[in-house]
C-alpha positions, 0 to 999 in steps of 0.5 A: 185284075181285069175281071174285077175292073170289068165287074166294077164297070158293069155294075156302074153301068147297071146302076146308071141305067136304074137311075135313068142316067143317059150315060156313064163317063170317065176320063183317061190320061192321053198318055195312057193308051192301054187304058183307053184301049181297055175301056173302048174294048168293053164298050166305051167310046171317045167323045172329046178331050178334057183337062183334069188336074193339069193333065190332058185327058180323053173323055169316054162314055158308054 
């Protein structure tokens, strides 16, 4: 399952590069430290907090 997630993220990053986008971003629920750890382990970095759907989220970019 983790390999599939990494493949999806890698494909997304490559597509963003082809589209000349400055970065790829995502939100991770603040109550999901394993999710944040996964994304930071594959190269995303924390840039700030945000709200979505009434939840506090961490904004990560690559």
